[in-house]
C-alpha positions as CSV (number, residue, x, y, z in Angstrom):
1,M,99.6,84.5,63.1
2,L,96.9,82.0,62.0
3,A,99.2,79.1,63.0
4,Y,99.4,80.2,66.6
5,L,95.7,79.3,66.9
6,L,96.9,75.7,67.0
7,L,98.6,76.4,70.4
8,L,95.3,77.5,71.8
9,V,93.3,74.4,70.9
10,P,94.3,72.1,73.8
11,L,94.3,74.9,76.3
12,P,90.5,75.2,77.2
13,P,90.2,71.5,78.4
14,L,93.6,71.9,80.1
15,G,92.4,75.0,81.8
16,G,89.1,73.3,82.7
17,F,91.1,70.5,84.3
18,L,93.2,72.9,86.4
19,L,90.2,75.0,87.6
20,L,88.2,71.9,88.5
21,A,91.1,70.1,90.1
22,L,92.2,73.0,92.2
23,D,88.8,74.6,92.7
24,P,89.2,76.7,95.9
25,Y,85.5,77.6,95.9
26,R,84.1,74.0,96.1
27,M,81.8,74.6,93.2
28,D,78.3,73.0,93.1
29,R,77.0,70.7,90.4
30,R,75.8,73.4,88.0
31,P,79.0,75.5,87.9
32,V,81.0,72.2,87.5
33,L,78.9,71.1,84.6
34,A,78.9,74.6,83.0
35,L,82.7,74.9,83.3
36,S,83.5,71.4,82.1
37,L,81.1,71.7,79.1
38,A,82.5,75.0,78.1
39,A,86.1,73.7,78.4
40,G,85.2,70.5,76.4
41,I,83.3,72.2,73.6
42,A,85.6,75.3,73.2
43,P,88.3,73.3,71.1
44,L,85.6,72.6,68.5
45,F,84.9,76.2,67.9
46,L,88.6,77.1,68.0
47,F,89.7,74.4,65.6
48,L,86.8,73.8,63.2
49,P,87.1,77.2,61.3
50,L,90.8,76.4,60.8
51,A,90.1,72.9,59.7
52,I,87.4,74.0,57.2
53,A,89.8,76.5,55.7
54,Y,92.4,73.8,55.5
55,F,90.0,71.2,53.8
56,N,88.9,73.9,51.3
57,G,92.5,74.7,50.4
58,A,92.3,78.3,51.8
59,V,95.3,77.6,54.0
60,G,98.1,75.0,53.7
61,D,100.3,73.1,56.1
62,M,101.6,75.2,58.9
63,I,103.7,74.9,62.1
64,A,103.2,76.9,65.2
65,P,106.5,76.9,67.3
66,A,106.3,77.1,71.0
67,F,110.0,77.4,71.8
68,T,113.4,76.0,70.7
69,L,116.4,74.8,72.7
70,N,119.8,73.9,71.3
71,F,122.2,71.6,73.0
72,G,125.2,71.3,70.8
73,Q,124.2,69.5,67.7
74,Y,120.8,68.5,69.2
75,E,117.7,70.7,68.8
76,V,114.6,70.5,71.0
77,A,111.9,72.4,69.1
78,L,108.4,72.1,70.6
79,A,105.5,73.0,68.2
80,M,102.0,72.2,66.9
81,Q,101.3,71.6,63.3
82,L,98.4,71.5,60.8
83,D,98.8,68.8,58.2
84,P,96.4,66.2,56.7
85,L,96.7,63.8,59.6
86,S,96.4,66.4,62.4
87,A,93.5,68.1,60.6
88,I,91.6,64.8,60.3
89,G,92.5,63.6,63.8
90,A,91.8,66.9,65.7
91,T,88.5,67.5,63.9
92,T,87.4,64.0,64.9
93,V,88.5,64.4,68.5
94,T,86.8,67.8,69.0
95,V,83.5,66.7,67.4
96,V,83.2,63.4,69.3
97,A,84.5,64.7,72.6
98,S,81.9,67.6,72.4
99,C,79.1,65.1,71.9
100,V,80.4,62.9,74.8
101,M,80.7,65.8,77.2
102,V,77.1,66.9,76.5
103,Y,75.9,63.4,77.0
104,A,78.0,63.0,80.2
105,A,76.4,66.1,81.7
106,D,73.1,64.2,81.8
107,Y,74.4,60.7,82.3
108,M,76.6,61.4,85.3
109,S,73.9,63.4,87.1
110,G,72.4,60.1,88.2
111,A,75.7,58.3,88.8
112,R,76.2,56.3,92.0
113,V,79.6,57.9,92.6
114,A,78.6,61.6,92.4
115,D,82.1,63.2,92.4
116,L,81.4,65.2,89.3
117,R,84.2,67.6,89.8
118,R,86.8,64.8,89.7
119,F,85.1,63.1,86.8
120,F,84.9,66.1,84.5
121,A,88.4,67.4,85.5
122,L,89.8,64.1,84.3
123,M,87.6,64.0,81.1
124,N,88.9,67.5,80.2
125,L,92.5,66.4,80.8
126,F,91.9,63.3,78.7
127,Q,90.7,65.5,75.8
128,A,93.7,67.8,76.2
129,G,96.0,64.8,76.0
130,M,94.6,63.5,72.7
131,L,94.5,67.0,71.1
132,S,98.1,67.5,72.1
133,M,99.1,64.2,70.6
134,V,97.3,64.6,67.2
135,L,98.5,68.2,66.8
136,A,102.1,67.6,67.9
137,A,104.8,68.6,65.5
138,D,107.5,67.0,67.7
139,S,108.0,63.8,69.5
140,I,108.1,65.3,73.0
141,V,104.6,66.8,72.9
142,F,103.4,63.7,71.0
143,F,104.7,61.5,73.8
144,L,103.4,63.8,76.6
145,G,99.9,63.6,75.1
146,W,100.2,59.9,74.7
147,E,101.2,59.4,78.4
148,L,98.6,61.9,79.6
149,M,95.9,59.7,78.0
150,G,97.3,56.6,79.8
151,L,97.3,58.4,83.1
152,C,93.7,59.7,82.7
153,S,92.5,56.3,81.6
154,F,93.8,54.8,84.8
155,F,92.0,57.4,86.9
156,L,88.8,57.3,84.9
157,I,88.5,53.5,84.7
158,S,89.1,53.5,88.5
159,Y,86.6,56.3,89.0
160,N,84.5,54.2,91.4
161,M,87.2,54.0,94.1
162,T,84.9,51.9,96.3
163,S,85.0,49.1,93.8
164,P,88.0,46.8,94.0
165,R,87.1,45.5,90.5
166,A,87.3,49.0,89.0
167,F,90.6,49.8,90.7
168,A,92.1,46.5,89.5
169,A,90.9,47.2,86.0
170,G,92.5,50.7,86.1
171,Q,95.8,49.2,87.4
172,K,95.8,46.5,84.7
173,A,95.2,49.1,81.9
174,F,98.0,51.3,83.3
175,V,100.6,48.4,83.6
176,M,99.8,46.7,80.3
177,T,100.0,50.0,78.3
178,R,103.3,51.0,80.1
179,I,105.0,47.9,78.7
180,A,104.3,49.1,75.1
181,D,104.9,52.8,76.0
182,A,108.5,51.8,77.0
183,A,108.9,50.5,73.4
184,L,107.5,53.6,71.9
185,L,109.8,55.8,74.0
186,A,112.8,53.8,72.9
187,G,111.8,54.1,69.3
188,L,111.3,57.9,69.5
189,L,114.7,58.2,71.3
190,L,116.4,56.2,68.5
191,L,114.8,58.5,66.0
192,F,116.0,61.5,67.9
193,L,119.6,60.2,67.8
194,E,119.3,59.7,64.1
195,A,117.8,63.1,63.4
196,T,119.4,65.1,66.3
197,S,116.0,66.8,66.5
198,V,112.6,66.0,67.9
199,R,110.6,67.6,65.0
200,M,108.4,65.2,63.1
201,D,109.3,66.5,59.7
202,E,112.9,65.6,60.5
203,L,112.4,62.4,62.4
204,I,110.8,60.5,59.5
205,P,113.4,61.3,56.8
206,A,116.2,60.5,59.3
207,G,114.5,57.2,60.1
208,L,114.3,56.4,56.3
209,A,117.9,57.3,55.9
210,A,119.1,55.1,58.8
211,D,120.8,51.8,57.9
212,E,118.5,48.8,57.4
213,S,118.9,47.1,60.8
214,R,118.4,50.4,62.8
215,A,115.4,51.3,60.7
216,A,113.9,47.9,61.3
217,I,114.4,48.2,65.1
218,I,112.8,51.6,65.1
219,A,109.8,50.3,63.1
220,V,109.4,47.3,65.4
221,L,109.4,49.5,68.5
222,L,106.8,51.9,67.1
223,L,104.6,48.9,66.2
224,V,104.9,47.5,69.7
225,G,103.9,50.9,71.1
226,A,100.8,51.0,68.9
227,L,99.8,47.4,69.7
228,G,99.8,48.1,73.4
229,K,97.9,51.4,73.2
230,S,95.3,50.0,70.9
231,A,94.9,46.7,72.8
232,Q,96.0,44.5,69.8
233,L,97.3,41.0,70.2
234,P,99.0,40.2,72.5
235,F,98.2,43.2,74.6
236,Q,94.4,43.0,74.2
237,T,93.6,41.8,77.8
238,W,93.3,45.2,79.4
239,L,90.5,46.6,77.3
240,P,87.5,44.4,78.1
241,T,88.1,44.8,81.9
242,A,88.4,48.6,81.4
243,M,84.6,48.5,81.0
244,A,84.5,49.0,84.8
245,G,84.6,52.8,84.1
246,P,81.5,54.9,83.5
247,T,79.9,54.7,80.1
248,P,81.0,58.2,78.9
249,V,84.5,57.2,79.7
250,S,84.1,54.1,77.5
251,A,82.6,56.2,74.7
252,L,85.5,58.6,74.7
253,L,88.2,56.0,75.4
254,H,87.1,53.7,72.6
255,S,86.2,56.1,69.9
256,A,88.4,59.0,69.4
257,T,91.1,58.9,72.1
258,M,93.3,56.4,73.7
259,V,92.4,53.1,72.0
260,A,92.6,54.6,68.5
261,A,95.9,56.4,69.3
262,G,97.9,53.4,68.2
263,A,96.4,53.6,64.7
264,V,97.1,57.4,64.6
265,L,100.7,56.6,65.6
266,L,101.2,54.1,62.8
267,A,99.5,56.4,60.3
268,R,101.9,59.2,61.4
269,F,105.0,57.0,61.0
270,A,103.6,55.1,58.0
271,P,106.6,55.8,55.8
272,L,108.9,54.1,58.3
273,I,106.6,51.1,58.5
274,E,106.3,50.9,54.7
275,A,110.1,51.1,54.2
276,T,110.5,47.9,56.2
277,P,108.5,45.2,54.4
278,G,108.9,42.7,57.3
279,V,107.4,45.1,59.8
280,A,104.7,46.1,57.4
281,A,103.7,42.5,56.9
282,A,103.8,42.0,60.7
283,T,101.5,45.0,61.2
284,A,99.0,43.6,58.7
285,I,99.1,40.1,60.2
286,A,98.7,41.5,63.8
287,G,95.8,43.6,62.6
288,V,93.9,40.9,60.8
289,A,94.5,38.3,63.6
290,T,93.2,40.8,66.1
291,A,90.2,41.6,63.9
292,L,89.2,38.0,63.8
293,F,90.0,37.3,67.4
294,G,88.0,40.3,68.6
295,A,85.0,39.3,66.5
296,F,85.0,35.7,67.8
297,C,85.2,36.8,71.4
298,A,82.5,39.5,70.8
299,I,80.0,36.9,69.6
300,A,80.2,35.1,73.0
301,Q,79.7,38.1,75.2
302,T,76.6,38.5,77.3
303,D,77.5,42.0,78.5
304,I,76.9,44.8,76.0
305,K,79.9,46.9,77.1
306,R,82.3,44.0,76.8
307,L,80.8,43.2,73.4
308,L,81.5,46.7,72.3
309,A,85.0,46.5,73.8
310,Y,85.9,43.5,71.7
311,S,84.4,45.2,68.7
312,S,86.8,48.1,69.2
313,I,89.7,45.7,69.4
314,S,88.5,44.1,66.1
315,Q,87.8,47.4,64.2
316,I,91.2,48.8,65.1
317,G,92.7,45.6,63.8
318,Y,91.3,46.6,60.4
319,M,93.0,50.0,60.6
320,L,96.3,48.2,61.2
321,V,95.7,46.0,58.1
322,A,95.3,49.2,56.0
323,V,98.6,50.6,57.4
324,G,100.4,47.3,56.8
325,M,99.1,47.3,53.2
326,G,100.5,50.8,52.6
327,A,97.2,52.6,52.8
328,P,97.3,54.9,55.9
329,G,94.7,57.2,54.3
330,V,92.2,54.4,54.3
331,A,93.1,53.6,57.9
332,M,92.4,57.2,58.9
333,A,89.1,57.1,57.0
334,H,88.0,54.1,59.1
335,F,89.4,55.9,62.2
336,V,87.0,58.8,61.6
337,V,83.9,56.6,60.8
338,H,84.7,54.2,63.7
339,A,84.9,57.2,66.1
340,L,81.4,58.3,65.0
341,F,79.6,55.0,65.3
342,K,81.5,53.6,68.3
343,S,80.8,56.7,70.5
344,L,77.2,56.5,69.3
345,L,76.9,52.8,70.3
346,F,78.4,53.3,73.7
347,M,76.2,56.3,74.6
348,A,73.0,54.7,73.2
349,A,73.8,51.5,75.1
350,G,74.1,53.6,78.3
351,V,70.5,54.9,77.9
352,L,69.1,51.4,77.0
353,S,70.9,49.9,80.0
354,H,69.3,52.5,82.3
355,A,66.0,51.6,80.8
356,G,66.8,47.9,81.5
357,G,67.3,48.5,85.2
358,G,70.9,49.6,85.2
359,S,72.3,46.2,84.2
360,T,74.6,45.9,81.1
361,A,73.6,42.3,80.5
362,I,72.3,41.9,76.9
363,E,69.3,39.9,78.2
364,K,68.2,42.8,80.4
365,L,67.7,44.9,77.3
366,R,64.5,43.0,76.4
367,G,61.7,45.5,75.7
368,T,63.8,48.6,76.0
369,A,63.2,49.4,72.3
370,Y,59.6,50.4,73.3
371,V,60.5,52.7,76.2
372,A,63.6,54.4,74.8
373,P,62.8,54.5,71.0
374,I,65.2,57.3,70.0
375,S,68.1,55.6,71.7
376,F,67.1,52.3,70.2
377,V,66.9,53.7,66.6
378,T,70.2,55.4,67.0
379,Y,71.8,52.3,68.4
380,T,70.5,50.3,65.4
381,I,72.0,52.8,63.0
382,G,75.3,52.5,64.9
383,A,75.1,48.7,64.8
384,M,74.5,48.8,61.0
385,A,77.6,51.0,60.6
386,L,79.6,48.6,62.8
387,A,78.4,45.6,60.8
388,G,79.1,47.4,57.5
389,F,75.5,47.2,56.2
390,P,75.7,47.8,52.5
391,I,75.5,51.2,50.9
392,I,73.5,53.1,53.5
393,S,76.0,52.9,56.4
394,A,79.3,54.7,56.7
395,G,81.0,51.6,58.1
396,W,80.5,49.7,54.9
397,W,82.4,52.3,52.8
398,S,85.4,52.5,55.1
399,K,85.6,48.8,55.7
400,E,85.2,48.1,52.0
401,A,88.1,50.5,51.3
402,I,90.3,48.5,53.7
403,L,89.4,45.2,52.1
404,G,89.9,46.7,48.7
405,A,93.3,47.9,49.6
406,A,94.2,44.4,50.8
407,I,93.0,42.6,47.7
408,E,94.9,45.1,45.5
409,A,98.2,44.2,47.3
410,G,98.8,40.8,45.6
411,P,98.6,37.2,46.9
412,F,99.5,38.1,50.6
413,G,96.9,40.9,50.5
414,Q,94.3,38.5,49.0
415,F,94.8,36.2,52.0
416,L,94.3,39.1,54.4
417,W,91.2,40.1,52.4
418,L,89.7,36.6,52.9
419,V,90.4,36.6,56.6
420,G,89.1,40.1,56.9
421,L,85.9,39.2,55.0
422,G,85.3,36.4,57.5
423,G,85.8,38.9,60.3
424,A,83.3,41.2,58.6
425,A,80.6,38.5,58.6
426,L,81.3,37.7,62.3
427,T,81.0,41.4,63.0
428,G,77.4,41.3,61.8
429,V,76.6,38.3,64.0
430,Y,77.4,40.2,67.2
431,A,76.6,43.8,66.2
432,Y,72.8,43.1,65.8
433,R,72.4,40.9,68.9
434,P,71.6,43.8,71.3
435,V,69.2,45.3,68.7
436,L,67.2,42.0,68.3
437,C,67.2,41.5,72.1
438,A,65.8,45.0,72.7
439,L,62.9,44.2,70.3
440,R,61.9,41.1,72.2
441,K,59.2,41.2,74.9
442,P,60.5,41.5,78.5
443,L,60.5,38.3,80.6
444,H,59.5,39.9,83.9
445,E,59.3,43.6,84.7
446,T,58.4,46.1,82.0
447,P,61.4,48.5,81.5
448,K,61.0,52.1,82.3
449,G,62.8,54.5,80.0
450,H,63.7,58.2,80.2
451,E,65.3,60.0,77.4
452,S,66.4,63.6,78.2
453,W,67.2,65.8,75.2
454,L,70.6,66.5,76.7
455,A,71.5,62.8,76.2
456,V,69.5,62.2,73.0
457,A,70.7,65.2,71.0
458,P,74.3,63.9,70.6
459,L,72.9,60.5,69.7
460,I,70.8,61.9,66.8
461,F,73.8,64.0,65.6
462,L,76.2,61.0,65.6
463,A,73.5,58.7,64.0
464,V,73.2,61.2,61.1
465,L,77.0,61.2,60.7
466,S,77.1,57.4,60.9
467,V,75.0,57.3,57.8
468,L,76.5,60.3,55.9
469,G,80.0,59.6,57.0
470,G,80.4,57.3,53.9
471,F,80.8,60.5,51.8
472,L,83.9,61.4,53.9
473,V,85.9,58.3,53.0
474,E,87.1,59.2,49.6
475,P,88.0,62.9,50.5
476,I,89.9,61.7,53.6
477,V,91.9,59.2,51.5
478,H,92.7,61.8,48.9
479,L,93.7,64.4,51.6
480,M,96.2,61.8,53.0
481,G,97.7,61.5,49.6
482,G,96.3,58.1,48.7
483,H,93.5,56.8,46.4
484,K,90.4,54.9,47.4
485,P,90.6,51.3,46.1
486,H,88.0,50.2,43.6
487,P,88.5,46.4,43.5
488,G,85.6,45.6,41.2
489,L,81.9,44.9,41.4
490,G,82.3,41.2,42.3
491,I,84.5,41.9,45.3
492,E,82.2,44.6,46.6
493,V,79.2,42.3,46.2
494,M,81.0,39.7,48.3
495,G,81.6,42.3,51.0
496,A,77.8,43.1,51.0
497,V,76.9,39.5,51.1
498,A,79.2,39.0,54.1
499,A,77.5,41.8,56.0
500,L,74.0,40.3,55.2
501,V,75.2,36.8,56.3
502,G,76.2,38.4,59.6
503,L,72.7,39.7,60.0
504,L,71.2,36.2,59.4
505,G,73.7,34.7,61.8
506,S,72.7,37.3,64.5
507,V,69.0,36.3,64.0
508,A,70.0,32.6,64.4
509,V,71.9,33.1,67.6
510,T,69.2,35.2,69.1
511,F,66.0,33.3,68.2
512,I,67.2,29.6,67.8
513,P,67.3,28.3,71.4
514,S,70.1,25.8,70.9
515,W,72.3,28.4,69.3
516,N,71.5,30.8,72.0
517,A,72.4,28.2,74.6
518,R,75.8,27.6,73.0
519,I,76.6,31.3,73.2
520,K,75.8,31.2,77.0
521,R,78.0,28.1,77.4
522,A,81.0,29.5,75.6
523,R,82.8,30.7,78.7
524,R,86.3,30.2,77.4
525,L,85.5,32.4,74.4
526,R,83.7,34.9,76.6
527,A,86.9,35.2,78.8
528,G,89.0,36.1,75.7
529,M,90.3,32.6,75.2
530,Q,91.7,32.6,78.7
531,V,94.7,34.7,77.7
532,D,94.5,36.5,81.0
533,A,94.8,33.2,82.9
534,I,97.7,32.1,80.7
535,Y,99.5,35.4,81.5
536,Y,98.8,34.9,85.2
537,A,100.1,31.3,85.1
538,F,103.3,32.0,83.2
539,L,104.2,35.6,84.1
540,V,102.4,37.0,87.1
541,R,102.5,33.9,89.4
542,P,106.3,33.1,88.8
543,Y,107.2,36.7,89.4
544,R,105.2,36.8,92.6
545,R,106.8,33.6,93.7
546,V,110.3,35.0,93.1
547,V,109.4,38.0,95.1
548,R,108.0,35.9,97.9
549,I,111.1,33.7,98.0
550,L,113.5,36.7,98.1
551,S,111.6,38.6,100.7
552,G,109.8,35.9,102.6
553,R,108.4,37.3,105.8
554,D,111.5,39.0,106.8
555,G,113.7,39.0,103.7
556,K,115.6,35.9,104.7
557,L,117.3,35.1,101.4
558,A,118.3,38.6,100.5
559,K,119.5,39.1,104.1
560,H,121.6,36.0,103.8
561,I,123.1,37.1,100.5
562,G,124.0,40.7,101.4
563,E,122.5,41.9,104.6
564,G,121.1,45.0,103.1
565,P,119.8,47.7,105.3
566,E,116.2,46.9,104.6
567,A,116.8,43.3,105.4
568,R,118.2,44.2,108.8
569,E,115.1,46.3,109.4
570,G,112.9,43.3,108.7
571,G,111.4,44.3,105.3
572,M,112.4,45.1,101.7
573,G,110.8,47.6,99.4
574,D,112.0,45.9,96.3
575,P,113.3,42.4,97.1
576,V,114.0,41.5,93.4
577,G,116.1,44.7,92.7
578,T,117.8,44.6,96.1
579,A,118.8,41.0,95.8
580,T,120.4,41.6,92.4
581,V,122.5,44.4,93.8
582,V,123.6,42.6,96.9
583,F,124.3,39.4,95.0
584,G,126.7,41.4,92.8
585,L,128.4,42.9,95.7
586,W,128.7,39.5,97.5
587,L,130.2,38.0,94.3
588,A,132.8,40.8,94.2
589,R,133.7,40.4,97.8
590,V,134.0,36.6,97.7
591,V,135.4,36.0,94.3
592,T,137.3,39.1,93.3
593,A,138.5,40.7,96.5
594,P,140.8,37.7,97.6
595,F,142.9,38.0,94.4
596,T,143.2,41.8,94.4
597,P,144.3,43.0,97.8
598,D,145.9,46.2,96.6
599,R,145.1,49.8,97.5
600,F,143.8,50.6,94.0
601,D,141.2,48.0,94.2
602,T,140.3,48.9,97.7
603,V,139.6,52.5,96.5
604,I,137.5,51.1,93.6
605,M,135.5,48.9,96.0
606,R,135.0,51.7,98.4
607,G,133.6,53.8,95.5
608,A,131.3,50.9,94.6
609,R,130.0,50.8,98.2
610,E,129.4,54.5,98.2
611,A,127.6,54.2,94.8
612,R,125.4,51.5,96.4
613,R,124.5,53.8,99.3
614,A,123.7,56.5,96.8
615,G,121.6,54.1,94.8
616,L,119.7,53.1,97.9
617,W,119.0,56.7,98.7
618,T,117.9,57.7,95.2
619,R,115.7,54.6,94.9
620,R,113.4,56.3,97.4
621,L,112.5,58.6,94.5
622,Q,110.7,55.6,92.9
623,S,108.0,55.6,95.6
624,G,105.3,54.0,93.4
625,R,103.0,56.8,94.3
626,L,101.4,58.6,91.4
627,R,101.1,61.9,93.2
628,D,104.9,61.9,93.7
629,Y,105.4,61.3,90.0
630,A,102.8,63.9,89.1
631,L,104.6,66.5,91.3
632,A,108.0,65.6,89.8
633,F,106.5,65.8,86.3
634,A,105.0,69.3,87.0
635,M,108.3,70.6,88.5
636,G,110.3,69.3,85.5
637,L,107.8,70.8,83.1
638,G,108.0,74.1,84.9
639,V,111.8,74.2,84.8
640,L,111.7,73.3,81.1
641,V,109.3,76.2,80.4
642,I,111.4,78.7,82.4
643,L,114.5,77.5,80.5
644,G,112.7,77.9,77.2
645,W,111.5,81.4,77.9
646,G,114.9,82.4,79.3
647,M,116.8,81.2,76.3
648,T,114.4,82.4,73.6
649,W,113.3,85.7,75.3
650,G,114.5,88.7,73.3
C-alpha cells in the first residue's frame, strides 16, 4: 500500500492547475495564492516521509502500477516508481519548487502583468510535469511529463502577452526543444520495439541486448533529446532569450525542472550510454564544450538574468561530462547542489533587481547590497557555490567530484579535466561580478530596498543548503551505486586554486576600467557567438524564402504545378507540404500515365486522388493552434483512462 503514495505525489499541483484554470468562481488574489501555495507545497509533505524512509533503508525500491494494457505481445503498463534516481530527483523538485512557490507569492504580487490565476496555474502544472517525469516507471508517463514541461515553459516564458519579445522567446523555446523531443520520442519507440514493453526496468536491458548498430542509434537519439532540453550545444540558443519570463519562472525552469531534465534523462539511461563508447565520448565532449562555451559567454553578459542563464548551460555541461565518464551518481549529486544554489541565485537576483529600480542590468545593482542586505548575503553564498569556492561551498564538492571522475578515466578524461578546470576558473570570473557590483557606491540615485519575509525566508533556507549541501555529495553517489572519486591532494589543490583565480579575475574585470570596457565591447560574445544569427542565415531565411517562392502572393508556383484547391482559392496553408504532394501527382500524370493506359492503373490513380483528398481533409487537424492540440490530447487521455479501467476492472 505504501507504494501507492507515489501515485498521489503529482496530484496536488495537477489539481491546483485544474482548479485555477477552470475556476468558475473568479477567485480573488488571496484564494488564488492560498490554493496555489497549498498545491505547490503538498507534494513535499507527501513525498518527504517516503524519501526519508527510503534513504534510511526502511523501505526499498517499489513500483506503484496505475493500469496495464496488453496488445498481443506488446504490454503498456503505466506506473510510478521509487528507486535511487527518482528518490533524489523528486526530493529535489519538491524542496526547490516549494521555496520558489513561497517566493513567487510575494514577488508576483507586484508584477506588471497581474494575472496571478494564469501564472500560478501554469507553475503548478510545470511542477506536476517534472514530478511525473522523475517518478515515472514507464516511458509513456516519462514522455508526458517531459512534454508537459515544454508546454508550460512556452506559456510561462510568454507570460507577458503584451510583449512581442516575450512571445517570440516562448515560441523559440518551444520550437527548439521540439526538434530534440522528436529524437527522444524516436529513441523511446525503438526501445519499446526491442522490449515490447514501456516499463523502464525492461527497456534498459532490452536496449543493452540489442545489436550494436541499433543500440548506438538509440543512444544517439536519447543524447540528442537531452541536448535539446538542457540547452547544450548546438541547441543552446533558446535559453538566454527565455529570460523574458518572470524571475520565479527562471528560478524553477533553471534549477530543478526543465533545463536539468536532460541530465536526469541521461542518468536514467546511463547504462545504454555507457554501453556505447562512442556515444559516451560524444556526451562528455558535448558537455565539456558547452561548459566552456557557457562560461565564456557568461563573462561578457551585462544582464544578470542572462549571466545566470549561460551559467546554467555551463553547469549542466559538467553533469553531461560526468555521465559520459560513466559516473551518473556524480552527475546527480551536481544536479541536486546546482538546483539549490541556482534557484537561490535567481530569486536573490530578483530582490536585488527590484532594489535597483527593476532593471536586470548588472550596473544597476550598484549599492543594492546596503538596502537589501539579506538578499545580498544569500546571493553571495549562491555565487560562492556556483564558483566552487573551496571547502565551504557545496558547489566545490560536487564540481570536484566531476573533475575527479574525469581525471580517473585515463588520458581522454585527463584532457576533459583540463578543459573543465579552465571552465571552473572562468565560472569564478562571472559568478562574483554581480556581488562586487552590488558593493560599489551607486552612480546616481540611491537604491530603495524592500525585503519581505515571504521572499527572504526561502533565500535563507536555500543559502544554508548551499553551504551544507556538500555533505550530500558522497551519500548521493553511493545511493546511485557509484563511488566518490578521490583523485589526490594535488588535483584538489589545483581545483581550489582555479576557483580562487576566478575570484581574482572577477575583481579585475570589475575594478580595472580597461578590462571592464572590454567586457562592454564584447558584443559578439554577449550574443552567444552569434550562433542565432548563423541559424537565421543558413536555416530560417532559406526556409522562409522557399515558402515565399512556393506561395508568393497567390501561390503561383504551386498553382502552376498542381492547381491544388487552396491555390485556386488564392492562398495556401502549407505551401511547402502542398507543393511536394502536387508535384508528385503531376509527375505521375505526366510521366507515368501515358505509358500505362490500362484500367488497373486507372483504378490505382483514382485511389491516389481519393487519398490526396483525404489527406487534404485530415491536414486540417494540424491547425497549429495549441488549444486544438490540448483538446485532442485531453480527449485521447480520457479514452485511454476509460479503456484502462474497462480492461482491468474486476
